[in-house]
C-alpha positions as CSV (number, residue, x, y, z in Angstrom):
1,M,100.1,115.3,86.4
2,K,98.7,112.3,88.3
3,Q,98.1,110.4,85.1
4,Q,101.7,110.8,84.1
5,K,103.0,110.0,87.6
6,Y,101.4,106.5,87.5
7,G,101.8,105.9,83.8
8,A,98.1,105.4,83.5
9,D,97.8,106.2,79.8
10,G,95.2,104.7,77.6
11,T,97.2,101.6,76.7
12,L,98.0,100.7,80.3
13,R,94.3,101.2,81.2
14,R,93.4,98.7,78.5
15,V,95.9,96.3,79.8
16,Q,94.6,96.6,83.3
17,L,91.0,96.2,82.1
18,G,92.2,93.0,80.4
19,N,93.6,91.8,83.7
20,A,90.3,92.4,85.4
21,L,88.4,90.6,82.6
22,S,90.8,87.6,82.9
23,A,90.4,87.5,86.6
24,F,86.6,87.8,86.4
25,G,86.5,84.8,84.1
26,S,88.7,82.7,86.4
27,G,86.6,83.6,89.4
28,F,83.5,82.9,87.3
29,T,84.4,79.2,86.7
30,M,87.3,77.9,88.8
31,P,85.3,77.4,92.0
32,Y,82.8,75.3,90.1
33,M,85.0,73.1,88.0
34,F,85.2,70.3,90.6
35,V,81.5,70.1,91.2
36,Y,80.8,70.3,87.4
37,V,83.0,67.2,86.8
38,D,82.1,65.3,89.9
39,Q,78.4,65.9,90.4
40,V,76.9,67.4,87.2
41,R,78.7,65.1,84.8
42,G,78.7,62.3,87.4
43,L,82.3,61.3,86.7
44,G,83.5,61.1,90.3
45,T,86.2,62.7,92.4
46,A,89.0,60.8,90.6
47,S,88.1,62.4,87.2
48,A,87.7,65.8,88.8
49,T,91.2,65.5,90.4
50,M,92.6,64.6,87.0
51,V,91.0,67.6,85.4
52,F,92.5,70.0,88.0
53,T,95.9,68.4,87.7
54,L,95.9,68.6,83.9
55,F,94.8,72.3,84.1
56,A,97.9,73.0,86.2
57,L,100.2,70.8,84.2
58,A,99.3,72.6,81.0
59,A,101.6,75.4,82.2
60,L,104.6,73.1,81.9
61,A,103.8,72.5,78.2
62,V,103.0,76.0,77.0
63,L,105.0,78.5,79.1
64,P,108.5,77.8,77.6
65,F,107.0,78.4,74.1
66,A,105.0,81.5,75.4
67,G,108.2,83.0,76.7
68,R,110.2,82.6,73.5
69,G,107.1,83.8,71.5
70,I,106.9,87.0,73.5
71,D,110.6,87.7,73.1
72,R,110.5,87.1,69.3
73,Y,107.1,88.4,68.3
74,G,106.0,90.6,71.2
75,P,103.3,90.1,73.9
76,R,100.3,90.9,71.7
77,P,100.3,87.9,69.3
78,V,101.0,85.6,72.2
79,L,98.1,87.1,74.2
80,L,95.8,86.6,71.2
81,A,96.9,83.0,70.8
82,G,96.3,82.4,74.5
83,C,92.8,84.0,74.3
84,A,91.9,81.8,71.4
85,M,93.2,78.7,73.1
86,A,91.4,79.5,76.4
87,A,88.1,80.4,74.7
88,T,88.1,77.2,72.7
89,G,88.9,75.1,75.8
90,A,86.4,76.8,78.0
91,F,83.6,76.4,75.5
92,A,84.5,72.7,74.8
93,F,84.7,72.1,78.6
94,G,81.1,73.2,79.0
95,Q,80.0,70.9,76.2
96,A,82.0,67.8,77.2
97,H,80.4,64.8,78.8
98,G,83.1,62.1,79.0
99,T,86.5,62.1,80.8
100,A,88.6,62.1,77.7
101,A,86.8,65.1,76.2
102,L,87.0,67.0,79.5
103,L,90.8,66.3,79.7
104,V,91.5,67.6,76.2
105,S,89.4,70.7,76.7
106,V,90.8,71.5,80.1
107,F,94.3,71.2,78.7
108,L,93.4,73.9,76.1
109,F,91.7,75.9,78.8
110,G,94.6,75.8,81.2
111,G,97.2,76.3,78.5
112,G,95.4,79.4,77.2
113,V,94.9,80.9,80.6
114,T,98.6,80.3,81.5
115,T,99.8,81.8,78.2
116,C,98.0,85.0,78.8
117,Q,99.7,85.6,82.2
118,P,103.3,86.4,81.0
119,A,101.9,88.3,78.0
120,L,99.9,90.6,80.3
121,A,102.9,91.0,82.7
122,T,105.1,91.9,79.8
123,M,102.6,94.5,78.6
124,I,102.5,96.1,82.0
125,V,106.3,96.4,81.9
126,R,106.3,97.9,78.4
127,C,103.6,100.4,79.3
128,S,105.2,101.6,82.6
129,S,108.5,103.1,83.7
130,T,110.7,102.1,86.6
131,A,109.1,104.8,88.7
132,T,105.5,103.7,88.0
133,R,105.9,100.0,87.7
134,S,105.2,99.1,91.4
135,H,102.0,101.0,91.3
136,A,101.0,99.3,88.0
137,F,101.6,95.8,89.4
138,A,99.8,96.7,92.6
139,L,96.8,97.9,90.7
140,Q,96.9,94.7,88.6
141,F,96.8,92.7,91.8
142,T,93.9,94.7,93.2
143,L,91.9,94.3,90.0
144,I,92.6,90.6,89.9
145,N,91.2,90.2,93.4
146,L,88.2,92.3,92.6
147,G,87.6,90.5,89.4
148,M,87.9,87.0,90.9
149,G,85.6,88.0,93.8
150,L,82.9,89.4,91.5
151,G,83.3,86.5,89.1
152,A,82.7,84.0,91.9
153,L,79.7,86.0,93.2
154,V,78.1,86.2,89.7
155,G,78.9,82.6,88.8
156,G,77.4,81.4,92.1
157,Q,74.1,82.9,91.0
158,I,74.1,80.9,87.7
159,V,75.3,77.5,89.0
160,N,72.6,74.9,89.7
161,T,73.9,71.4,90.0
162,A,70.5,70.0,89.2
163,D,70.6,71.8,85.9
164,P,73.6,70.9,83.7
165,A,72.7,73.6,81.2
166,S,73.5,76.2,83.9
167,L,77.1,75.0,83.9
168,T,77.2,74.9,80.1
169,R,76.1,78.6,80.1
170,L,78.8,79.3,82.7
171,F,81.7,78.1,80.6
172,T,80.2,79.6,77.5
173,I,80.2,83.0,79.2
174,E,83.8,82.3,80.3
175,A,84.8,81.7,76.7
176,L,83.2,85.1,75.8
177,T,85.3,86.9,78.4
178,F,88.4,85.8,76.6
179,F,87.1,87.3,73.3
180,G,86.6,90.4,75.4
181,L,90.2,90.3,76.6
182,A,91.4,89.9,73.0
183,A,89.3,92.8,71.9
184,V,90.2,95.2,74.7
185,T,93.9,94.3,75.3
186,G,94.9,92.3,72.3
187,T,94.3,95.2,70.0
188,A,96.2,97.8,72.1
189,R,99.4,99.3,70.6
190,I,102.1,98.2,73.0
191,P,105.3,100.2,73.1
192,R,108.3,98.5,71.6
193,P,111.3,97.8,73.7
194,A,114.3,100.0,73.4
195,P,117.3,98.7,71.4
196,V,119.4,96.3,73.5
197,L,123.1,96.8,74.1
198,V,124.9,93.6,75.0
199,T,128.3,92.9,76.5
200,D,129.1,89.9,74.3
201,E,129.0,89.6,70.6
202,Q,127.0,86.4,70.8
203,P,124.5,86.6,73.7
204,R,123.3,83.4,75.3
205,S,120.0,81.9,74.5
206,G,117.0,82.7,76.8
207,L,117.1,79.6,79.0
208,R,120.9,79.5,79.3
209,A,121.0,83.2,80.2
210,L,118.3,82.7,82.8
211,A,119.9,79.6,84.3
212,G,123.2,81.6,84.6
213,D,121.5,84.6,86.3
214,K,122.0,83.8,90.0
215,A,119.8,86.6,91.2
216,M,116.8,85.4,89.0
217,V,117.3,81.7,90.0
218,R,117.2,82.7,93.7
219,L,114.2,84.9,93.1
220,L,112.4,81.9,91.4
221,L,113.2,79.8,94.4
222,L,111.8,82.5,96.7
223,A,108.7,82.8,94.5
224,G,108.2,79.1,94.6
225,L,108.2,79.1,98.4
226,I,105.8,82.1,98.5
227,F,103.3,80.6,96.1
228,F,103.5,77.1,97.7
229,T,103.1,78.4,101.3
230,C,100.4,81.0,100.7
231,Y,98.6,80.8,97.4
232,G,98.9,77.0,97.3
233,Q,97.3,76.7,100.7
234,F,94.8,79.5,100.6
235,E,91.8,77.6,99.2
236,S,93.0,74.1,99.9
237,G,95.1,73.2,102.9
238,V,94.0,76.1,105.1
239,A,90.4,75.7,103.9
240,A,90.5,71.9,104.7
241,F,92.1,72.6,108.1
242,A,89.3,75.1,108.8
243,T,86.4,72.9,107.8
244,D,87.7,69.4,108.7
245,T,89.8,70.1,111.8
246,V,88.4,73.2,113.3
247,K,84.8,72.4,112.0
248,T,84.3,75.9,110.7
249,A,81.0,76.3,108.8
250,P,81.4,76.9,105.0
251,S,79.6,80.2,105.4
252,T,82.2,81.4,107.9
253,L,85.0,80.2,105.7
254,G,83.5,82.3,102.9
255,L,83.5,85.3,105.3
256,A,87.1,84.7,106.0
257,I,88.0,84.6,102.3
258,G,86.0,87.8,101.8
259,A,87.9,89.4,104.6
260,N,91.1,88.5,102.8
261,A,90.0,90.2,99.6
262,L,88.7,93.3,101.5
263,T,92.0,93.6,103.3
264,I,93.9,93.6,100.0
265,V,91.6,96.2,98.4
266,L,91.8,98.5,101.4
267,L,95.5,98.2,102.0
268,Q,97.0,97.9,98.5
269,M,97.6,101.5,97.6
270,F,98.8,102.2,101.1
271,M,101.3,99.4,100.8
272,V,102.5,100.8,97.5
273,R,103.6,104.0,99.4
274,I,105.1,102.0,102.2
275,T,107.1,99.6,100.0
276,A,108.3,102.5,97.8
277,R,110.5,103.6,100.7
278,R,111.8,100.2,101.6
279,R,114.1,97.6,100.1
280,R,112.2,95.0,98.2
281,T,113.9,92.2,100.0
282,T,112.9,93.8,103.3
283,A,109.3,93.8,102.1
284,M,109.4,90.2,101.1
285,A,111.0,89.2,104.4
286,A,108.4,91.2,106.3
287,T,105.7,89.3,104.4
288,G,107.1,86.1,105.8
289,V,107.1,87.5,109.3
290,I,103.4,88.5,108.9
291,W,102.6,85.0,107.6
292,L,104.3,83.4,110.6
293,G,101.6,85.3,112.6
294,A,99.0,83.6,110.4
295,W,100.3,80.1,111.2
296,A,100.4,81.0,114.9
297,F,96.7,81.8,114.7
298,A,96.1,78.5,112.9
299,L,97.8,76.7,115.8
300,L,95.5,78.7,118.1
301,A,92.5,77.7,116.1
302,G,93.5,74.0,116.3
303,L,94.1,74.1,120.0
304,L,90.8,76.0,120.7
305,R,88.6,74.2,118.2
306,G,86.2,73.3,120.9
307,E,85.6,77.0,121.5
308,A,83.6,78.0,118.4
309,A,83.8,81.8,118.7
310,L,87.6,81.9,119.4
311,A,88.4,79.4,116.7
312,T,86.3,81.3,114.2
313,A,88.0,84.5,115.0
314,A,91.4,82.8,114.6
315,I,90.4,81.5,111.2
316,V,89.4,84.9,110.0
317,A,92.6,86.4,111.4
318,I,94.6,83.8,109.3
319,Y,93.1,85.1,106.1
320,V,93.4,88.8,107.1
321,L,97.1,88.3,107.8
322,F,97.6,86.5,104.5
323,G,95.9,89.5,102.8
324,I,98.3,92.0,104.5
325,G,101.3,90.0,103.3
326,E,99.9,89.7,99.8
327,S,99.4,93.4,99.5
328,M,103.1,93.9,100.3
329,L,104.2,91.4,97.7
330,A,102.1,92.9,94.8
331,P,104.3,96.0,94.2
332,T,107.5,93.9,94.8
333,L,107.7,90.6,93.0
334,G,106.6,91.7,89.5
335,P,108.9,94.8,89.4
336,I,111.9,92.7,90.5
337,V,111.4,90.3,87.6
338,A,111.2,93.2,85.2
339,D,114.4,94.8,86.6
340,L,116.3,91.6,86.4
341,A,115.3,90.7,82.9
342,P,117.4,91.7,79.9
343,A,115.1,93.6,77.6
344,R,115.4,90.9,74.9
345,L,114.4,88.1,77.3
346,L,111.6,89.8,79.2
347,G,109.1,87.2,77.9
348,T,111.3,84.3,79.0
349,Y,111.8,85.7,82.5
350,N,108.1,86.4,82.9
351,S,107.2,82.9,81.6
352,A,109.7,81.3,84.0
353,F,108.1,83.2,86.9
354,A,104.6,82.1,85.8
355,L,105.8,78.5,85.5
356,V,107.2,78.5,89.0
357,K,103.9,80.1,90.2
358,Q,101.7,77.5,88.5
359,T,103.8,74.6,89.6
360,A,103.8,75.7,93.3
361,I,100.1,76.4,93.2
362,A,99.5,72.9,91.8
363,V,101.8,71.1,94.3
364,G,100.7,73.1,97.3
365,P,97.1,71.9,97.5
366,A,98.2,68.3,97.1
367,V,100.6,68.5,100.0
368,G,98.3,70.6,102.2
369,V,95.1,68.4,101.7
370,L,97.2,65.2,102.2
371,L,98.6,66.3,105.5
372,V,95.3,67.8,106.8
373,G,93.2,64.9,105.5
374,S,95.3,62.3,107.1
375,G,94.7,63.9,110.5
376,T,98.3,65.2,111.0
377,W,97.4,68.9,111.2
378,P,100.2,69.7,113.7
379,L,102.7,68.4,111.1
380,Y,100.9,70.5,108.4
381,L,101.3,73.7,110.5
382,A,104.9,72.8,111.3
383,A,105.7,72.3,107.6
384,M,104.1,75.6,106.6
385,T,105.9,77.4,109.4
386,G,109.2,76.0,108.3
387,C,108.5,77.1,104.7
388,T,107.6,80.6,105.9
389,L,110.9,80.8,107.8
390,L,112.6,79.8,104.6
391,I,110.8,82.7,102.9
392,V,112.3,85.2,105.4
393,G,115.8,83.8,105.2
394,T,115.8,83.4,101.3
395,A,114.5,87.0,100.9
396,L,117.3,88.4,103.1
397,R,119.9,86.3,101.3
398,L,118.7,87.5,97.9
399,R,119.8,91.0,98.9
400,R,123.4,90.4,98.2
401,H,122.7,89.4,94.6
402,L,120.8,92.5,93.7
403,T,122.0,96.0,92.8
404,P,120.7,98.9,95.0
405,A,118.4,99.8,92.1
406,Q,117.0,96.3,91.8
407,D,116.4,96.2,95.5
408,N,114.8,99.6,95.6
409,A,117.6,100.8,98.0
410,V,117.9,104.6,98.3
411,A,121.6,104.3,98.8
412,G,124.0,101.4,99.1
413,G,127.5,100.3,98.4
414,P,128.6,98.3,95.4
415,V,127.4,94.7,95.3
416,T,128.7,91.7,93.3
417,V,126.2,90.7,90.6
418,P,126.5,88.4,87.6
419,V,127.6,90.0,84.3
420,R,124.5,90.7,82.3
421,E,123.3,92.7,79.4
422,L,123.7,96.4,79.9
423,Q,120.1,97.3,79.2
424,T,117.3,95.5,81.1
425,A,113.6,95.9,80.9
426,A,113.7,98.8,83.3
């Protein structure tokens, strides 16, 4: 049956619905946090920058504890704790007037949102099999893009900078979405992991085991490059380059971002079938090659910025190529983390992955906006091209540290891998 083929039972559907609710809430408020602090509360760009920075840095504080909590108590209690934290922070953020109150509330807000991520990822792994996992993660990615797009669209209809109460309503509704996430997904009965068979009598602690896992460390390095180069630039460096350097109209930039989301939605399930027959390292390297094309179009847009029609077409092409690459990564990155993780440390591995993601997404905009804002856009494009080349090389070098099963290879000779626990999350 098709339902069994994709593992789309009732529990997994509830988890995916929770992912969509979480994404809707993020899209609902994230685009308007800066204008809320800067214009509505009148605290200026410095305070708004501090708020965004602390939102990202909250991940550094909570994710190590979230990973250990998932491994010890399971993903559901951690998800419920994250929902409570995020709901409290979102509601308080909408009520806050001063910088101090905004910083406290945004720390709770960001910490709660970040705590939910590894818990949801662990739930997907628990509710899927090795055969259905790529499809499950790809569906998650599609729902996240749809949820964020719809959230931004609906939120934009509520926001009125001349009416502070409209922003208060926005963040109150955001808080309610986390209660919805807790009700829909936090009450689901998640399958328990299978008993773990280990090679040593005294297995190493979570962080020590992860640090000694050469394949996972290299995957985290690769993930950091991916999130820094694409997701960390998507709405910051590239957007600043488009509006400040190329003089693209904001409405055109919105069209380009919409084209990115549409590309992902249209191609995602097709890419699942394509990547199912390819090595995962090949898919990640191919993503880098596609993104090299995106940076080539960025260079073209910079050189032809006096030709409005050609420059606009080049900007849209950048976002479309980003979308093609993203649709290849969705069924690849998450399943690799699950296949590398020992079953008893699945939460720690997912949290480490989320921590790298959040850090790269926090650092990426600072670097991108700094280079573009200083007028050195050729240096910006050169740096991003260099990072993308590193993605290609790191993905291909990762292959030697993975087993054929972990790399989704149909056949292959024996490879040298670190000694690990016999049973992983797969």
